[in-house]
C-alpha positions in Angstrom: 62.6 38.2 7.1 58.8 38.2 7.4 56.8 36.5 4.7 54.1 38.2 2.6 50.8 39.4 4.0 47.6 38.1 2.6 44.1 39.5 2.0 41.4 38.3 4.4 38.7 38.6 1.7 38.0 35.8 -0.8 39.1 36.4 -4.5 37.2 35.2 -7.5 39.2 34.5 -10.7 37.8 33.6 -14.2 39.9 32.0 -16.9 38.9 31.4 -20.6 39.2 28.4 -22.7 41.8 28.7 -25.5 42.6 27.2 -28.8 46.3 26.8 -29.7 48.1 26.5 -33.0 45.2 27.7 -35.1 46.5 25.5 -37.9 50.0 26.6 -38.9 51.0 28.5 -35.7 52.3 25.4 -33.9 53.3 26.2 -30.3 53.1 29.9 -31.0 49.5 31.1 -31.8 46.6 31.1 -29.4 43.0 32.4 -29.3 41.0 33.0 -26.2 37.4 31.7 -26.3 34.2 32.7 -24.4 34.0 29.5 -22.3 35.1 29.9 -18.7 36.3 28.2 -15.5 35.8 30.1 -12.2 37.7 29.7 -8.9 37.2 31.3 -5.5 40.2 31.4 -3.2 40.3 32.4 0.4 43.3 32.4 2.7 42.4 30.3 5.8 43.9 29.8 9.3 45.2 26.3 8.5 44.9 23.3 6.1 43.8 23.0 2.5 40.2 22.6 1.4 39.3 22.0 -2.3 35.8 21.8 -3.6 35.1 21.1 -7.3 31.8 21.4 -9.3 31.3 20.7 -13.0 33.8 19.1 -15.3 36.2 16.9 -13.4 34.2 16.9 -10.1 34.4 13.1 -9.9 38.0 12.7 -11.1 40.2 15.6 -10.1 42.2 15.5 -6.8 41.1 17.6 -3.9 44.6 17.9 -2.3 48.0 19.3 -3.1 48.0 17.3 -6.3 45.4 19.5 -7.9 47.1 21.5 -10.8 45.5 24.8 -9.7 46.9 24.3 -6.2 50.3 23.4 -7.5 50.3 26.6 -9.6 49.3 28.7 -6.5 52.1 27.1 -4.4 54.7 28.0 -7.1 53.4 31.6 -7.2 53.4 31.9 -3.4 57.0 30.7 -3.4 58.0 33.5 -5.8 56.1 36.0 -3.7 58.0 35.1 -0.6 56.0 32.4 1.3 53.0 30.3 1.7 49.7 31.2 3.5 48.8 29.1 6.6 45.8 27.7 4.9 43.7 27.8 1.7 40.1 27.3 0.8 39.6 26.7 -3.0 36.2 26.4 -4.8 36.3 25.5 -8.5 33.5 25.7 -11.0 34.8 24.0 -14.2 33.1 24.3 -17.6 36.0 23.8 -20.0 36.2 20.1 -21.2 39.3 18.2 -20.2 41.7 16.5 -22.6 39.9 18.1 -25.5 42.3 20.6 -26.9 40.6 23.7 -25.3 43.3 24.6 -22.8 41.8 23.2 -19.6 45.2 22.7 -18.0 46.3 26.2 -19.0 43.1 27.6 -17.5 43.8 25.8 -14.2 47.4 27.1 -14.1 46.5 30.6 -15.0 43.7 30.6 -12.4 46.1 29.5 -9.8 48.8 32.0 -10.4 46.3 34.9 -10.9 44.5 34.0 -7.7 47.8 33.7 -5.7 48.9 37.0 -7.0 45.5 38.6 -6.1 45.3 37.4 -2.5 48.9 38.4 -1.8 49.2 42.1 -0.7 51.5 43.8 -3.2 51.3 40.7 -5.5 50.3 42.6 -8.7 53.2 45.0 -8.3 55.7 42.2 -7.8 54.4 40.0 -10.6 53.3 41.8 -13.7 51.6 40.2 -16.7 54.8 39.4 -18.4 56.1 37.6 -15.4 52.8 35.6 -15.2 53.2 34.5 -18.8 56.8 33.3 -18.1 55.7 31.5 -14.9 52.7 29.9 -16.5 54.9 28.7 -19.4 57.3 27.1 -16.9 54.4 25.2 -15.3 52.7 24.2 -18.6 55.7 23.5 -20.7 54.8 25.6 -23.7 53.4 29.2 -24.0 50.7 29.1 -26.7 47.6 28.4 -24.5 48.7 30.2 -21.3 49.5 33.4 -23.2 46.0 33.5 -24.7 44.5 32.5 -21.4 46.2 35.3 -19.5 46.1 38.1 -22.0 42.9 37.3 -24.0 42.4 37.9 -27.7 44.8 36.5 -30.2 48.4 36.0 -29.0 51.7 35.0 -30.5 54.1 33.6 -28.0 57.8 32.6 -28.2 60.8 31.7 -26.0 63.8 33.9 -25.8 67.4 32.5 -25.9 67.5 32.7 -22.1 64.5 30.4 -21.9 62.0 33.0 -20.8 58.6 33.0 -22.6 57.2 36.2 -24.0 54.0 37.0 -25.8 52.2 39.8 -27.7 48.5 40.3 -27.8 46.4 41.5 -30.8 42.8 42.3 -31.1 41.0 39.7 -33.2 38.6 40.9 -35.9 35.1 41.2 -34.3 33.5 39.6 -37.3 35.1 36.2 -36.5 32.8 33.7 -34.7 34.4 30.6 -33.2 32.5 27.4 -33.5 33.9 24.4 -31.6 33.0 20.7 -32.3 33.7 18.7 -29.2 33.6 14.9 -29.2 31.2 13.8 -26.5 33.4 10.9 -25.4 36.8 10.9 -27.1 39.8 12.4 -25.2 43.4 12.8 -26.2 46.3 13.8 -23.9 48.7 16.5 -25.1 51.6 14.1 -24.4 50.1 11.5 -26.7 49.4 14.0 -29.5 52.9 15.5 -29.3 54.5 12.0 -29.5 53.1 11.5 -33.0 54.9 14.5 -34.5 58.2 13.6 -36.2 61.5 15.3 -35.3 62.0 16.6 -38.8 59.6 17.7 -41.6 60.2 18.5 -45.3 61.6 21.9 -46.0 58.7 22.7 -48.4 56.2 22.0 -45.6 58.1 24.2 -43.1 58.2 27.0 -45.6 54.5 26.7 -46.3 53.7 26.9 -42.6 55.9 30.0 -42.2 54.0 31.8 -44.9 50.6 30.7 -43.5 51.5 31.7 -40.0 52.5 35.2 -41.1 49.2 35.5 -43.1 47.3 34.2 -40.1 48.1 37.4 -38.2 46.5 39.6 -40.9 43.6 37.2 -41.3 42.7 37.1 -37.7 43.0 40.8 -37.0 41.8 42.5 -40.1 40.9 40.2 -43.0 38.9 37.1 -42.0 38.2 36.3 -45.7 41.8 35.0 -45.8 41.3 32.6 -42.9 40.8 29.5 -45.1 44.3 29.8 -46.6 45.8 31.2 -43.4 44.8 28.2 -41.3 46.3 25.6 -43.6 48.8 23.4 -41.8 51.4 20.9 -42.9 53.5 20.4 -39.8 51.4 18.6 -37.1 47.8 17.9 -37.9 48.3 15.1 -40.5 50.7 13.3 -38.3 48.1 13.2 -35.5 45.4 11.7 -37.7 45.9 8.1 -36.5 45.0 9.1 -33.0 41.9 11.0 -33.9 40.7 10.1 -37.5 37.2 11.4 -36.9 38.6 14.8 -36.0 40.7 15.1 -39.2 37.8 13.8 -41.2 35.6 16.7 -39.9 38.4 19.2 -40.5 38.7 18.0 -44.1 35.0 18.1 -44.6 34.6 21.7 -43.3 37.6 22.9 -45.3 36.4 21.3 -48.5 33.2 23.4 -48.1 35.2 26.6 -47.6 35.1 26.7 -43.8 38.4 27.7 -42.1 38.8 24.7 -39.7 41.6 23.3 -37.6 42.4 20.9 -34.9 42.0 22.8 -31.7 45.3 22.5 -29.8 46.3 18.9 -29.5 42.7 17.8 -30.3 40.4 16.1 -30.6 38.1 19.2 -30.6 37.7 20.9 -34.0 37.7 24.7 -34.2 36.0 26.6 -37.1 36.5 30.3 -37.5 33.4 31.7 -39.3 33.3 35.1 -40.9 30.1 36.4 -39.4 30.2 39.7 -41.2 27.0 40.9 -42.9 28.7 41.0 -46.3 30.6 37.7 -46.0 29.9 35.4 -49.0 31.0 32.3 -47.1 29.2 29.8 -44.9 27.0 31.2 -42.1 27.4 30.3 -38.4 24.1 28.4 -38.5 25.1 26.3 -41.5 28.5 25.5 -39.9 26.8 24.3 -36.7 24.9 21.7 -38.7 28.1 19.9 -39.5 27.9 18.3 -36.1 24.8 16.4 -37.2 26.4 15.4 -40.5 29.5 14.1 -38.7 27.3 11.6 -36.9 26.7 10.8 -33.3 29.4 11.7 -30.8 29.8 15.4 -31.6 28.4 18.6 -30.0 28.8 22.0 -31.7 28.9 25.2 -29.8 29.0 28.8 -31.0 31.4 30.8 -28.7 32.4 34.4 -28.4 35.9 35.7 -28.7 37.3 36.4 -25.2 39.2 39.7 -25.2 39.9 40.1 -21.5 41.8 37.0 -20.5 42.2 35.8 -17.0 40.8 38.3 -14.5 39.7 39.0 -11.0 35.9 39.4 -10.7 33.5 40.6 -8.0 32.3 37.6 -6.0 28.7 38.4 -6.8 29.1 38.8 -10.6 
């Protein structure tokens, strides 16, 4: 049986940064942010060429060990076969090991690009199949769901092990502000290892209520975000690995700013109500917390990404 046919033209894919958990929604909730990695992929006659600019240019592998390439290979296997060669050019802007979904962005870029360069790929692998495949590669669905679908997502795993997700439109008044440590990094594996196997029932019940409220707060009522982003399941247990991060979260929340650890950290995410009638802190006042937190932090106002991973014109 003949293998798949591939497009001769190069394909450009853009994937957004993401923030997972959003406080109480551990391993379930994710939000796509307006900070992007780009990759251009072309099927070649032979071999593998990988070029990297931006974040990770001096440290990431330029061979089959690159996470994006591994994701492409897994996708090509599902689609029926590997191309003879590949040329891959990456422009990375999402910080690594910071809690902003850089690994999910690489995985989602790989599977989206492989689908796009394969003739008939989009018909054979729909978005639901991409979420399931990306989750298999990443290990958990929260970041990859938001990265692929954009907006605010809630993801879960069915009894058969297949990951699924639903996408909702976040309230346009919400302005994400991220506080990124300029040097500190923390691997997801290390952060997960700090969480106990069991937690008090009262804490689990509190998180269940906050997670339900988070859906309403993020989509319709941002004035509820301070309460809706309260967490008792994972952030406090991770404090020993990133005390400055939790100190900043506590300082922001004490002043009425809905703030959480972004994913596994150490980045801090603040969700500011930017509506004209909002009585709470303004975006400009929240950005100043980076100065008050001392050296080693950079603050960035981002947009909400509502499109998710997508194929763009090469010239855009």
